[in-house]
N, C-alpha and C positions, 0 to 999 in steps of 0.2 A: 684298946681300939688299935685300927689298921695302921695301915704305914702312914696314910694320910687320903683324904676323902678329893685332895687337890693334887698338887704337884709335890713333890717330894725332893730335897735337896740330895737325899743319897741317889733317888731315881736320875736325877741331872748329872751326877757325879758318874754314875754307872753309863748312864748313856755320854756323856763326855768319852770316857776311855773308850768306849766300844766305837765310835766312830773317828775317836782321831788315831786308832790302829788301825783301821780301815784305811782311812784319808791319807795317809801315810806309806801305802803301800800303793797310790796310783801314780804307775810310771807311765791291746785290743786284740785281741788273737783272730789278725785278720788274715796277712799274709797275700793275700789276693793280688796285689798289684806285684809283689814279686813273682807268685807265679805266673804272672802272665810275660813279665822278662825272660821266662823258656830255661833252655840250657845256658843262659848267657855266662854264667859263674859257676864254679863247683860246689857254693852252698847251696844251689837249686835244688840236687839232689837231697835236702832234707825236706821238699816239697814232692818231690816225684823220683822215686829210686830209678826209673827209667833215662833222667837226664845226665846228658854228660857233656861239661864244655868242650867246644871245636878246637881239641889242641889233642899232640901226641901224649902228653905228662905234664901236671900240673902239681904246685907244692903250693901250700897256703902257711902265710906267715904264722906263727904262735902268738895267740892273745890278739893278734892284730885282722887276722882272717875273716872272722863274725861275730861280730858282736849285734845281739839282738834283744832290746828289752820293750815288752808290751803289756798293756793291761786296758780291761774294759770295764767301766765301772757303770753304774745306775745313777750317780750323782755326780756335779761339778763342784768345784771349790767354793764357786759362789752361790750354789744353793744349801751349801752348812754354816760357812760364815758371811757374817754381814759387817760392814763399817760400823763402828760406834759413833754417833755424830759427836762433831768436832774434837775426835781426838785421831791420831794416826794408829790406828789398832783396830782388831776385828773382834769379834764374839759369836758364840756361836747362836743361831735360831733355830732352835728344836720345829716350831711350828710351820716355817715355810720350807724345812727340810723334809718332814713327814708330809706334806702336801706335794712336794716334787717325786718323792719315793712310789714306786709301784710294790703291788705286792711280792710280784715274784723276781723282783731286781737282783741283779747278783753283781758280783765283782772275780772277774778274770784278771790273772797275771803269769805273763810268762818269762823266761829269759834264756839265754841260748847263748854261750862262749865257745867258740872252737878254741881248741887248744893245739890240732893238728890235724891236716888232711892232706893225702898222697892220692894220687889218680893216674895211670898208664891207660893208654887205647891200644888195642893189639888186634890181631887179625881175628882171634877168637873170642873178643868181647872187651867190654871196659872194666879195667879192676880198681877198686879203691878203697882205701883205710882211712880211717878217721877217729879222733876222741874230742867228746864235747861235756861241758858242764851246762847241765840242765835246772831247771827250775820251773815246775807248773804248779798251778792252786787255785783256789777261787773257793767263795762261799756263797751263799744264800741270803740276802737279808731280811731277818722275821721281822716284817713292819708293824706287826701287832704287838712284839716285845716291846719294840722300840718304842713306840706310841705310851704303851702301857709307865715306861721306864720315865718318860718325860711329864705326862700329865695325869699320873696316879691312875687310880681305881675308881674315882668318885661317880666316872659315868658308866660304869660296868657292875653296879649292883644288881645283884642277881643274876649274872648271865656269864657265860662260859666263851674263851675264845681258845682254840689250839692252833699249835705250829706245828703242820706234819711235816713239811718239808724242809726242813733245817738240814743242809748241808754244808759241810766243811772237807775241804781235801789239801793236803800240800805234800807236793814232792820235790827234794832237791837230789840228784844224783848225777853219777858220771856215766858215758856210755863209752864204750871202746868197739868200734866195729869197723866190718867189713861189706865190702858190695859190691855187686855183679851186673852188668847190664850188656846187653847184646841185641843186635838188629836179625831179626828172621822174617819171612814171606810169608804171608796169611792172604789165600785169593790171589796171588799176584801184585799186594801191596804190600810197603816196609810195614813192619810191627817191631815196634823197641820194648824191650819188658825189662824189669831189672827187679832183684832183691838185694836189701841189705838187711844182716843179721849183726844186733848188739848185744854185748855182754854188760850187765846193767851191775852199778855197784852203788845201793842205796847210803844216803849220806843223814838225810833227815826226813822225818815222816810223821804227818799229824792227819786223822783224818775220824770225822765221826762215821757209826754205823748206820743202816738204813732205819733203826727205831729211834733214832735220835730226834726226837718229836716229845711234845709236852702240852699240857692243857691248864688253862688258870680260871677258876671260878670264884668268883666274890659271892660270900654267904650275906643274902638280905636282911637278915636280922641282925647279926655280929658285927657285921664288914669283914670277918674274918676271910682269909685266902686258900684255897684248898688247890695244892698243885701237883697233878698227877702225870707221870714219866711212863715210858715203855721199857724199863730196866736199860736204860741207854749205854752203850761203851763207846769211850772215846780213845781211839789209839795212838800212841806215837814212837818213835824210835829218833835216838840220837839228839834229843832236843837238850838233855843234862852231859851229853858227852863232853870231856874238855881234854881228852890225849890228840896230839898232833897226829899220832900213829891210826886213829880210827878214819880219821879224812883220808890217810892214804891207802889203808885197805883194812877192809872189815867183814864179816859173815853176812853182810846183805846182799844178798847176790841175786839177780834176775836175768831173764832171754827178754828180748825185744825183736820186732821185725816191721819193716816199711816194703810195701808192694808197688809196682806201679807199671804201668804201661802207657804207651802213646801209637795211635795206629793211623795212618795216611790214606783217608778215603778217596781221594784223588790229588790232582798235582797241587790242588789249594786248602783243601780241608783236612783237619786234622781233630781228632777226638781222643782226649785223655781221662786217666782214671788213676788215683791214687788213694793208699791205706797205709798210715804210717801210725809209729807206736802201738805197735799190736804185742802186749806183753804184760806181764805183773815182775814183782819183786818180794822176795821172803825176807822179812824182817827179822832177824834172829838177835843182833847185838844191840845193845842199850836200850832196850823195849821197856815201857813202862805205858801199863793200859789202865784206864780208870773206868770202874764199874758203880752205877748206884743200882743197890738190889733192892730197897725198898721203892715201891711206884707211886707212894700216895704220902703226902704230908700237909698237916694242916698249920697256915701261919697265921699267928695271932696278933702278930704286929708289934711295933715297939714305937712308941712316942718320946724321941728325944730332940731337944732343938740344936745341939750340936752336933754337926755333921760329922763329926772323926767320932761321937761317941755313936751314934746312928751306924758308923759302918762297922765300928768293931761289934757293936751288937748283933746286927744281921750276919755278919761273919759265923759269928760265934753259934746263932741259931740255926743257922744253914748248917753247921757242923753236926751240931747236936740232933736236927731233923734228919737228915740224911744219911744212911748207912752206905758210906762207899766202900769199895775195895780197889785195890791195885795188884795187877798181878807183871809178870815178864815173862807170859807167854808170846811166841812167837807168831806171827799173822803174815799173810799176803797182802799186798794192795797192787791193785791193776794201775798200768799207766792212764793216760787221757787220750784216746785216740782221735784222730784228725782224718777225714777223707775231703778230696777232689773229685770233682767229675768237670771236665772241662772242653770245650772245642774254639777252634781259631779255621781264621779265613786269610790268606794270604796272597795278597796281590802286590806283586814288584817288591817292594822294600816295605810295604805298610800289612800289618796282623791285625786283625780285630778277633777280638776273645770275649767268652764270655764261661764262667764257673760259678758252681757252686758248690760251697763246702759247708761241713759238718763238725763240731767240735763236742768231744764228749766227754763231761765233767761229771764224775759223782752221778752215774745214769742219767742224765738229763744232756738232751740232744737242743746245742744252739747252731742255727744257721746263719749263714753271710753268702750274698750274692752279689756277683760283680762282674760288670762290664769295661774291658779294659781298648787301648789303642796301643799298639807300641811301634816305633819305626827306627829305622838304621839309617845314620848319618855318618859314614864313614865309619871312623872308631869310635863310634858312641851310640848305644843303642837306648833309647828314651821309651818309657813307658808311662802311659795315664790310666786310672781305673777309677769309675764310679763306682763305691760300693754300698749296700746296706746293711750292715752287721745288726746282730740282736740288740734291744733297747737303744738304739740309735737312729740318727735321723740319715739320711744317704749324707755320704760324703767323699771328696774329692782327694786321690792318693797319687805318688810320683815317684817316679825312679830311675836310677841309671846307671850303665856298667861302661866305663872309660878302656879303651884298651890302647895302650901305648906301647907296642912292643911286646916283651914278655909281663909287663907291668899292669897290672888290672886293678882298679878302683872300681867298687859299687856303692852306694847310697840308694835307701826306699825310705820314703816318711808317707806316714799314712793320716787322713785327718789333717790337710793340709792346710786348710781356713782354723783348724782351732790352735794353732802355735802363735794367731792373730791376739787371742787375748785367753790363754792357759789358763784362768780363772773360771772360764766357762766353758771348758773342754771335760768331756767324757770319758774319752778315750785318748790313746796313743800309740803309734808303732814306729821304732826308729830300727833300722837295721844299715849296716854297713860293715866295708872290711877291705882288705888286701890280699891279692895274690899274683901269683907268677905262674904264667901257663906258656909253656914252650911247645913249638911245631904247630902253632894255629896258622889256617890257610894254607900250607904246605901244596896240600893236591892243586888247591886252584893257582897256586905261584908257579907250578910246575904245567899247569895250561898254558899259565900265561906267556909261558918260554918256549912252548913248540911253535913252530913258524905256522902260519895261516898261510893257506894255499888258495888264492883268488882266482876263478876263471872269469876271462873279461872277454867278450867277443870280440873278434879283430875284423873291421873291414876293409876288405883289399878291392880298388878299384881295379878294372882289365878294361882294357880296348877294346872294342867292337870289333869282330872280326870282319876282314875284307870279303866282298861280294863278288864270287868270280866273273860276274857279269859286269863288271866294271874295271876288270881286267882289258 
Protein backbone atom coordinates (compact mmCIF):
# COMPACT_ATOMS: atom_id res chain seq x y z
CA UNK A 1 0.00 0.00 0.00
CA UNK A 2 1.19 3.53 -0.70
CA UNK A 3 1.79 6.18 1.91
CA UNK A 4 -1.88 7.00 1.93
CA UNK A 5 -4.57 7.72 -0.62
CA UNK A 6 -5.46 10.78 1.39
CA UNK A 7 -3.38 12.82 3.76
CA UNK A 8 -0.53 11.41 5.78
CA UNK A 9 0.81 12.31 9.18
CA UNK A 10 4.33 12.19 7.82
CA UNK A 11 3.38 14.43 4.90
CA UNK A 12 2.09 16.97 7.37
CA UNK A 13 5.21 16.71 9.47
CA UNK A 14 7.48 17.30 6.47
CA UNK A 15 5.35 20.21 5.32
CA UNK A 16 5.40 21.74 8.81
CA UNK A 17 9.19 21.55 8.94
CA UNK A 18 9.59 23.03 5.46
CA UNK A 19 7.23 25.94 6.07
CA UNK A 20 8.50 26.74 9.54
CA UNK A 21 12.08 26.91 8.30
CA UNK A 22 11.08 29.19 5.44
CA UNK A 23 8.75 31.37 7.47
CA UNK A 24 11.43 31.89 10.10
CA UNK A 25 13.56 33.63 7.49
CA UNK A 26 10.98 36.33 6.80
CA UNK A 27 12.68 39.35 8.06
CA UNK A 28 12.54 42.40 0.03
CA UNK A 29 15.15 43.18 -1.97
CA UNK A 30 14.04 46.64 -3.04
CA UNK A 31 16.34 49.56 -2.19
CA UNK A 32 14.61 51.84 -4.69
CA UNK A 33 13.77 54.53 -2.13
CA UNK A 34 17.40 54.43 -0.94
CA UNK A 35 18.56 54.78 -4.54
CA UNK A 36 16.31 57.83 -4.89
CA UNK A 37 18.04 59.46 -1.91
CA UNK A 38 21.02 59.74 -4.27
CA UNK A 39 24.43 60.58 -2.87
CA UNK A 40 23.10 61.66 0.52
CA UNK A 41 25.05 58.97 2.45
CA UNK A 42 28.29 56.99 2.06
CA UNK A 43 26.21 53.79 1.94
CA UNK A 44 24.62 55.00 -1.32
CA UNK A 45 27.77 53.78 -3.09
CA UNK A 46 26.43 50.26 -2.51
CA UNK A 47 23.68 51.22 -4.98
CA UNK A 48 25.78 53.15 -7.50
CA UNK A 49 29.58 53.30 -7.45
CA UNK A 50 29.49 56.83 -8.89
CA UNK A 51 27.74 58.23 -5.80
CA UNK A 52 29.81 60.12 -3.22
CA UNK A 53 28.42 62.25 -0.37
CA UNK A 54 28.93 66.01 -0.49
CA UNK A 55 31.92 66.13 1.89
CA UNK A 56 35.69 66.31 1.91
CA UNK A 57 35.95 63.02 3.79
CA UNK A 58 33.81 60.70 5.89
CA UNK A 59 34.12 57.91 8.44
CA UNK A 60 31.38 55.39 9.14
CA UNK A 61 31.02 54.06 12.66
CA UNK A 62 31.79 50.32 12.94
CA UNK A 63 28.66 48.23 13.30
CA UNK A 64 26.36 51.28 13.34
CA UNK A 65 27.03 52.89 9.98
CA UNK A 66 25.09 50.45 7.88
CA UNK A 67 22.51 47.87 8.95
CA UNK A 68 20.32 46.44 6.21
CA UNK A 69 17.89 43.54 6.54
CA UNK A 70 15.38 42.64 3.83
CA UNK A 71 13.22 39.78 2.58
CA UNK A 72 10.64 39.18 -0.12
CA UNK A 73 8.33 36.24 0.48
CA UNK A 74 5.52 34.67 -1.53
CA UNK A 75 3.18 34.38 1.46
CA UNK A 76 2.45 36.11 4.74
CA UNK A 77 2.20 34.76 8.28
CA UNK A 78 -1.61 34.88 8.14
CA UNK A 79 -1.59 32.85 4.91
CA UNK A 80 0.07 30.00 6.76
CA UNK A 81 -1.21 30.21 10.34
CA UNK A 82 -4.79 30.60 11.54
CA UNK A 83 -6.10 31.17 15.04
CA UNK A 84 -7.49 28.15 16.82
CA UNK A 85 -11.11 28.90 17.78
CA UNK A 86 -11.54 29.45 21.49
CA UNK A 87 -7.78 29.28 22.16
CA UNK A 88 -4.91 31.72 22.37
CA UNK A 89 -2.84 29.82 19.81
CA UNK A 90 -2.43 29.27 16.07
CA UNK A 91 -2.14 26.27 13.79
CA UNK A 92 -1.01 25.63 10.22
CA UNK A 93 -3.77 25.71 7.61
CA UNK A 94 -2.23 23.86 4.68
CA UNK A 95 -5.29 24.22 2.43
CA UNK A 96 -5.37 28.01 2.86
CA UNK A 97 -1.63 28.25 2.32
CA UNK A 98 -1.65 26.21 -0.90
CA UNK A 99 -4.48 28.34 -2.33
CA UNK A 100 -2.46 31.51 -1.69
CA UNK A 101 0.83 30.12 -3.04
CA UNK A 102 1.60 30.59 -6.74
CA UNK A 103 3.58 28.09 -8.78
CA UNK A 104 6.69 30.29 -9.09
CA UNK A 105 6.62 32.08 -5.74
CA UNK A 106 9.98 32.52 -4.07
CA UNK A 107 11.74 33.76 -0.96
CA UNK A 108 14.63 36.24 -1.07
CA UNK A 109 16.67 37.20 1.96
CA UNK A 110 19.45 39.81 2.06
CA UNK A 111 21.45 41.44 4.82
CA UNK A 112 24.36 43.88 4.82
CA UNK A 113 26.20 45.05 7.93
CA UNK A 114 28.91 47.66 7.46
CA UNK A 115 32.04 47.00 9.51
CA UNK A 116 34.08 49.99 8.34
CA UNK A 117 33.93 52.73 5.73
CA UNK A 118 36.19 55.67 4.91
CA UNK A 119 36.24 58.01 1.95
CA UNK A 120 38.03 61.15 0.81
CA UNK A 121 37.37 63.59 -2.02
CA UNK A 122 40.42 64.99 -3.83
CA UNK A 123 41.13 67.02 -6.96
CA UNK A 124 41.84 63.80 -8.89
CA UNK A 125 38.70 61.93 -7.76
CA UNK A 126 36.92 60.32 -4.84
CA UNK A 127 38.52 57.36 -3.03
CA UNK A 128 36.88 54.97 -0.58
CA UNK A 129 37.64 51.80 1.40
CA UNK A 130 35.08 49.55 3.06
CA UNK A 131 34.45 46.22 4.82
CA UNK A 132 30.98 44.63 4.85
CA UNK A 133 29.36 41.42 6.12
CA UNK A 134 26.96 40.19 3.42
CA UNK A 135 24.17 37.61 3.27
CA UNK A 136 22.13 36.88 0.18
CA UNK A 137 19.99 33.92 -0.68
CA UNK A 138 16.69 32.59 -1.86
CA UNK A 139 14.66 29.64 -2.99
CA UNK A 140 11.68 28.84 -5.16
CA UNK A 141 8.75 27.11 -3.53
CA UNK A 142 7.98 23.65 -5.03
CA UNK A 143 4.19 24.10 -4.84
CA UNK A 144 3.35 20.74 -6.41
CA UNK A 145 5.53 18.90 -3.91
CA UNK A 146 4.14 20.83 -0.95
CA UNK A 147 0.62 20.00 -2.12
CA UNK A 148 1.64 16.33 -2.43
CA UNK A 149 3.02 16.30 1.12
CA UNK A 150 -0.14 17.86 2.50
CA UNK A 151 -2.80 16.03 0.48
CA UNK A 152 -1.09 12.73 -0.29
CA UNK A 153 -1.36 11.19 -3.76
CA UNK A 154 -4.99 10.11 -3.66
CA UNK A 155 -5.89 12.53 -6.46
CA UNK A 156 -2.79 11.76 -8.53
CA UNK A 157 -3.38 8.11 -9.39
CA UNK A 158 -1.95 7.36 -12.83
CA UNK A 159 -0.52 10.87 -13.13
CA UNK A 160 2.92 12.43 -13.12
CA UNK A 161 4.00 15.85 -11.88
CA UNK A 162 7.42 17.43 -12.31
CA UNK A 163 9.34 20.06 -10.37
CA UNK A 164 11.79 21.40 -12.96
CA UNK A 165 12.60 24.78 -11.47
CA UNK A 166 13.70 24.03 -7.93
CA UNK A 167 16.36 26.58 -6.98
CA UNK A 168 18.15 27.05 -3.69
CA UNK A 169 21.03 29.46 -3.12
CA UNK A 170 22.54 30.97 0.03
CA UNK A 171 25.74 32.99 0.40
CA UNK A 172 27.38 34.43 3.50
CA UNK A 173 30.61 36.26 2.77
CA UNK A 174 32.78 39.20 3.81
CA UNK A 175 33.94 41.85 1.34
CA UNK A 176 37.02 44.09 1.56
CA UNK A 177 36.88 46.78 -1.10
CA UNK A 178 38.28 49.97 -2.55
CA UNK A 179 36.37 52.44 -4.70
CA UNK A 180 37.17 55.25 -7.09
CA UNK A 181 34.85 57.77 -8.72
CA UNK A 182 35.56 60.80 -10.85
CA UNK A 183 33.74 63.40 -12.89
CA UNK A 184 34.46 63.79 -16.60
CA UNK A 185 33.05 65.92 -19.40
CA UNK A 186 31.06 64.23 -22.15
CA UNK A 187 29.66 66.41 -24.93
CA UNK A 188 30.13 69.38 -22.66
CA UNK A 189 28.08 67.87 -19.82
CA UNK A 190 29.23 66.27 -16.50
CA UNK A 191 29.60 62.50 -16.38
CA UNK A 192 30.36 60.81 -13.05
CA UNK A 193 31.77 57.28 -13.28
CA UNK A 194 32.70 54.93 -10.45
CA UNK A 195 34.27 51.51 -9.88
CA UNK A 196 34.50 49.39 -6.74
CA UNK A 197 36.77 46.35 -6.55
CA UNK A 198 36.08 43.82 -3.78
CA UNK A 199 38.10 40.95 -2.37
CA UNK A 200 35.62 38.33 -1.17
CA UNK A 201 36.04 35.98 1.78
CA UNK A 202 33.51 33.14 1.54
CA UNK A 203 32.11 31.87 4.85
CA UNK A 204 28.98 29.77 4.22
CA UNK A 205 27.41 28.57 0.98
CA UNK A 206 24.61 26.19 0.06
CA UNK A 207 23.20 25.86 -3.44
CA UNK A 208 21.55 23.47 -5.84
CA UNK A 209 22.78 22.88 -9.37
CA UNK A 210 20.74 23.35 -12.55
CA UNK A 211 19.69 19.67 -12.48
CA UNK A 212 18.07 19.91 -9.07
CA UNK A 213 14.64 18.76 -10.24
CA UNK A 214 12.53 15.64 -10.10
CA UNK A 215 9.24 14.06 -11.16
CA UNK A 216 6.85 11.80 -9.23
CA UNK A 217 4.45 9.30 -10.80
CA UNK A 218 1.74 7.28 -9.07
CA UNK A 219 1.11 3.82 -10.56
CA UNK A 220 -2.58 3.28 -11.17
CA UNK A 221 -2.53 -0.44 -10.31
CA UNK A 222 -0.33 -0.77 -7.22
CA UNK A 223 -0.41 2.87 -6.03
CA UNK A 224 3.39 2.77 -6.01
CA UNK A 225 5.47 5.93 -6.42
CA UNK A 226 8.09 6.28 -9.15
CA UNK A 227 10.56 9.04 -8.31
CA UNK A 228 12.85 10.22 -11.09
CA UNK A 229 15.73 12.71 -10.70
CA UNK A 230 18.39 14.19 -12.97
CA UNK A 231 21.41 13.14 -10.91
CA UNK A 232 21.21 16.35 -8.86
CA UNK A 233 24.04 17.76 -6.78
CA UNK A 234 23.72 19.96 -3.73
CA UNK A 235 26.89 21.87 -2.86
CA UNK A 236 27.76 23.26 0.57
CA UNK A 237 30.69 24.92 2.30
CA UNK A 238 31.15 26.09 5.87
CA UNK A 239 27.96 24.40 7.10
CA UNK A 240 29.82 22.18 9.55
CA UNK A 241 32.71 24.57 10.31
CA UNK A 242 33.29 24.76 14.06
CA UNK A 243 36.61 26.60 14.34
CA UNK A 244 36.62 30.35 14.99
CA UNK A 245 39.72 30.71 12.82
CA UNK A 246 37.71 29.58 9.78
CA UNK A 247 35.40 32.60 10.08
CA UNK A 248 38.39 34.93 10.36
CA UNK A 249 40.40 33.64 7.42
CA UNK A 250 40.09 30.63 5.12
CA UNK A 251 40.82 29.51 1.58
CA UNK A 252 37.42 30.49 0.12
CA UNK A 253 38.43 33.52 -1.94
CA UNK A 254 36.87 35.52 -4.73
CA UNK A 255 36.67 38.89 -6.41
CA UNK A 256 33.75 41.18 -7.20
CA UNK A 257 33.04 44.46 -8.98
CA UNK A 258 30.51 47.29 -8.82
CA UNK A 259 30.13 49.77 -11.70
CA UNK A 260 28.13 52.99 -11.86
CA UNK A 261 27.64 56.16 -13.91
CA UNK A 262 25.55 59.34 -13.68
CA UNK A 263 25.15 61.73 -16.63
CA UNK A 264 23.65 65.22 -16.61
CA UNK A 265 21.63 65.62 -19.80
CA UNK A 266 20.96 69.26 -18.90
CA UNK A 267 20.57 71.42 -15.81
CA UNK A 268 17.48 69.52 -14.67
CA UNK A 269 17.62 65.96 -16.02
CA UNK A 270 20.01 63.20 -14.95
CA UNK A 271 20.21 59.56 -15.98
CA UNK A 272 22.06 56.83 -14.09
CA UNK A 273 23.02 53.20 -14.48
CA UNK A 274 24.63 50.75 -12.04
CA UNK A 275 25.70 47.11 -12.10
CA UNK A 276 26.59 45.61 -8.72
CA UNK A 277 27.95 42.31 -7.41
CA UNK A 278 29.62 40.97 -10.49
CA UNK A 279 31.96 38.19 -9.34
CA UNK A 280 32.49 34.67 -8.01
CA UNK A 281 33.86 32.85 -4.96
CA UNK A 282 35.96 29.70 -5.20
CA UNK A 283 34.97 27.42 -2.32
CA UNK A 284 37.82 25.16 -1.17
CA UNK A 285 37.63 24.84 2.62
CA UNK A 286 34.96 22.97 4.63
CA UNK A 287 33.32 21.74 1.42
CA UNK A 288 30.79 18.91 1.40
CA UNK A 289 28.83 18.10 -1.76
CA UNK A 290 25.95 15.64 -2.08
CA UNK A 291 25.15 13.78 -5.31
CA UNK A 292 22.44 11.22 -6.15
CA UNK A 293 23.90 8.70 -8.59
CA UNK A 294 20.81 6.64 -9.46
CA UNK A 295 18.06 8.68 -11.06
CA UNK A 296 15.01 6.45 -10.64
CA UNK A 297 13.48 4.56 -7.71
CA UNK A 298 10.14 2.92 -6.96
CA UNK A 299 8.70 3.52 -3.53
CA UNK A 300 6.14 0.94 -2.48
CA UNK A 301 5.10 2.77 0.60
CA UNK A 302 4.64 2.02 4.27
CA UNK A 303 1.49 1.59 6.28
CA UNK A 304 2.20 2.75 9.82
CA UNK A 305 -0.24 4.35 12.18
CA UNK A 306 2.50 5.68 14.42
CA UNK A 307 3.99 8.88 12.98
CA UNK A 308 7.37 8.35 14.63
CA UNK A 309 7.59 4.83 13.26
CA UNK A 310 6.57 6.09 9.87
CA UNK A 311 9.24 8.76 9.97
CA UNK A 312 11.97 6.29 10.85
CA UNK A 313 10.78 3.82 8.25
CA UNK A 314 10.63 6.37 5.46
CA UNK A 315 14.13 7.61 6.27
CA UNK A 316 15.49 4.05 6.13
CA UNK A 317 13.68 3.43 2.84
CA UNK A 318 15.09 6.54 1.20
CA UNK A 319 18.59 5.71 2.37
CA UNK A 320 18.27 2.21 0.98
CA UNK A 321 16.82 3.35 -2.35
CA UNK A 322 19.04 6.32 -3.14
CA UNK A 323 22.73 5.86 -3.88
CA UNK A 324 23.97 9.19 -2.61
CA UNK A 325 27.63 10.14 -2.63
CA UNK A 326 29.51 12.92 -0.89
CA UNK A 327 32.71 14.63 -1.96
CA UNK A 328 34.85 17.58 -0.93
CA UNK A 329 35.67 18.88 -4.39
CA UNK A 330 36.16 22.62 -4.78
CA UNK A 331 33.59 24.57 -6.76
CA UNK A 332 32.81 28.15 -7.80
CA UNK A 333 29.68 30.09 -6.97
CA UNK A 334 28.60 33.38 -8.53
CA UNK A 335 27.24 36.34 -6.62
CA UNK A 336 23.68 37.59 -7.16
CA UNK A 337 24.05 40.64 -9.44
CA UNK A 338 21.83 43.70 -9.20
CA UNK A 339 21.25 46.43 -11.81
CA UNK A 340 19.70 49.89 -11.62
CA UNK A 341 18.62 52.15 -14.49
CA UNK A 342 17.15 55.47 -13.41
CA UNK A 343 16.35 59.03 -14.30
CA UNK A 344 15.54 62.16 -12.31
CA UNK A 345 14.18 65.65 -12.90
CA UNK A 346 15.20 68.42 -10.49
CA UNK A 347 13.15 71.58 -9.99
CA UNK A 348 14.52 73.84 -7.27
CA UNK A 349 14.72 71.53 -4.22
CA UNK A 350 12.27 68.99 -5.62
CA UNK A 351 13.55 65.80 -7.27
CA UNK A 352 11.27 63.46 -9.23
CA UNK A 353 12.74 60.01 -9.94
CA UNK A 354 11.97 56.81 -11.81
CA UNK A 355 14.05 53.63 -11.52
CA UNK A 356 14.00 50.06 -12.81
CA UNK A 357 15.97 47.44 -10.88
CA UNK A 358 16.77 43.82 -11.72
CA UNK A 359 17.97 41.25 -9.20
CA UNK A 360 19.43 37.99 -10.51
CA UNK A 361 19.24 34.95 -8.21
CA UNK A 362 20.04 31.40 -9.32
CA UNK A 363 19.55 32.36 -12.96
CA UNK A 364 16.17 34.05 -12.44
CA UNK A 365 15.69 37.79 -13.01
CA UNK A 366 13.33 39.65 -10.67
CA UNK A 367 12.32 43.17 -11.72
CA UNK A 368 11.19 46.05 -9.52
CA UNK A 369 10.09 49.52 -10.62
CA UNK A 370 9.67 52.68 -8.58
CA UNK A 371 8.51 56.30 -8.87
CA UNK A 372 9.96 58.62 -6.24
CA UNK A 373 9.84 62.14 -4.89
CA UNK A 374 12.67 63.69 -2.87
CA UNK A 375 12.76 67.07 -1.16
CA UNK A 376 15.46 68.90 0.79
CA UNK A 377 14.34 70.79 3.89
CA UNK A 378 17.43 72.46 5.30
CA UNK A 379 19.39 69.80 7.20
CA UNK A 380 17.08 66.91 6.29
CA UNK A 381 16.52 65.16 2.99
CA UNK A 382 13.23 63.27 2.71
CA UNK A 383 12.31 60.72 0.05
CA UNK A 384 9.21 58.68 -0.74
CA UNK A 385 8.75 55.99 -3.39
CA UNK A 386 5.86 53.99 -4.76
CA UNK A 387 7.33 50.68 -5.91
CA UNK A 388 6.14 47.48 -7.54
CA UNK A 389 8.14 44.41 -6.64
CA UNK A 390 7.92 40.84 -7.93
CA UNK A 391 5.01 38.84 -6.44
CA UNK A 392 3.84 41.91 -4.47
CA UNK A 393 1.25 44.68 -4.80
CA UNK A 394 2.44 48.31 -5.16
CA UNK A 395 3.69 49.70 -1.86
CA UNK A 396 4.86 52.94 -0.27
CA UNK A 397 8.42 53.40 0.98
CA UNK A 398 10.04 56.29 2.83
CA UNK A 399 13.41 57.43 4.09
CA UNK A 400 15.44 60.37 5.32
CA UNK A 401 19.01 61.57 5.82
CA UNK A 402 19.51 64.02 8.69
CA UNK A 403 22.68 66.16 8.82
CA UNK A 404 23.59 67.91 12.08
CA UNK A 405 27.09 69.30 11.67
CA UNK A 406 29.40 66.35 10.96
CA UNK A 407 26.86 63.93 12.44
CA UNK A 408 24.55 62.14 10.01
CA UNK A 409 21.76 59.69 10.67
CA UNK A 410 19.68 57.98 7.99
CA UNK A 411 16.82 55.51 7.93
CA UNK A 412 14.84 53.84 5.14
CA UNK A 413 11.77 51.62 5.48
CA UNK A 414 9.95 49.83 2.70
CA UNK A 415 6.32 48.68 2.65
CA UNK A 416 5.31 51.23 5.29
CA UNK A 417 1.70 50.14 5.43
CA UNK A 418 2.80 46.55 6.02
CA UNK A 419 4.11 47.46 9.47
CA UNK A 420 0.56 48.23 10.59
CA UNK A 421 -0.19 44.48 10.58
CA UNK A 422 2.97 42.40 10.26
CA UNK A 423 0.97 39.17 10.10
CA UNK A 424 -0.20 40.15 6.61
CA UNK A 425 3.15 41.51 5.42
CA UNK A 426 4.87 39.51 2.69
CA UNK A 427 8.02 41.55 2.60
CA UNK A 428 9.98 44.15 4.54
CA UNK A 429 13.08 46.26 4.02
CA UNK A 430 14.82 48.17 6.79
CA UNK A 431 18.03 50.16 6.58
CA UNK A 432 19.64 52.59 9.01
CA UNK A 433 23.03 53.96 10.03
CA UNK A 434 25.15 56.72 11.52
CA UNK A 435 28.05 58.49 9.75
CA UNK A 436 30.52 61.29 10.37
CA UNK A 437 30.99 63.61 7.37
CA UNK A 438 33.49 66.46 7.39
CA UNK A 439 33.95 69.43 5.08
CA UNK A 440 30.40 69.39 3.78
CA UNK A 441 29.34 72.47 1.83
CA UNK A 442 32.66 74.26 2.30
CA UNK A 443 32.63 75.68 -1.20
CA UNK A 444 29.12 76.99 -0.74
CA UNK A 445 30.12 78.53 2.59
CA UNK A 446 33.10 80.26 1.02
CA UNK A 447 30.89 81.66 -1.69
CA UNK A 448 28.56 83.06 0.93
CA UNK A 449 31.47 84.82 2.64
CA UNK A 450 32.50 86.61 -0.56
CA UNK A 451 31.12 90.17 -0.70
CA UNK A 452 28.39 90.78 -3.18
CA UNK A 453 28.61 93.86 -5.37
CA UNK A 454 25.27 95.18 -6.43
CA UNK A 455 25.03 97.97 -8.96
CA UNK A 456 22.20 100.38 -8.08
CA UNK A 457 21.27 103.18 -10.45
CA UNK A 458 21.50 106.65 -8.86
CA UNK A 459 19.17 109.41 -9.91
CA UNK A 460 20.73 112.90 -9.98
CA UNK A 461 18.54 115.98 -10.10
CA UNK A 462 19.95 118.94 -12.06
CA UNK A 463 18.81 122.55 -12.34
CA UNK A 464 17.67 123.56 -15.82
CA UNK A 465 20.18 125.75 -17.58
CA UNK A 466 19.39 129.52 -17.82
CA UNK A 467 18.31 130.84 -21.20
CA UNK A 468 20.70 133.59 -22.33
CA UNK A 469 17.74 135.57 -23.65
CA UNK A 470 16.45 135.83 -20.10
CA UNK A 471 19.55 137.60 -19.00
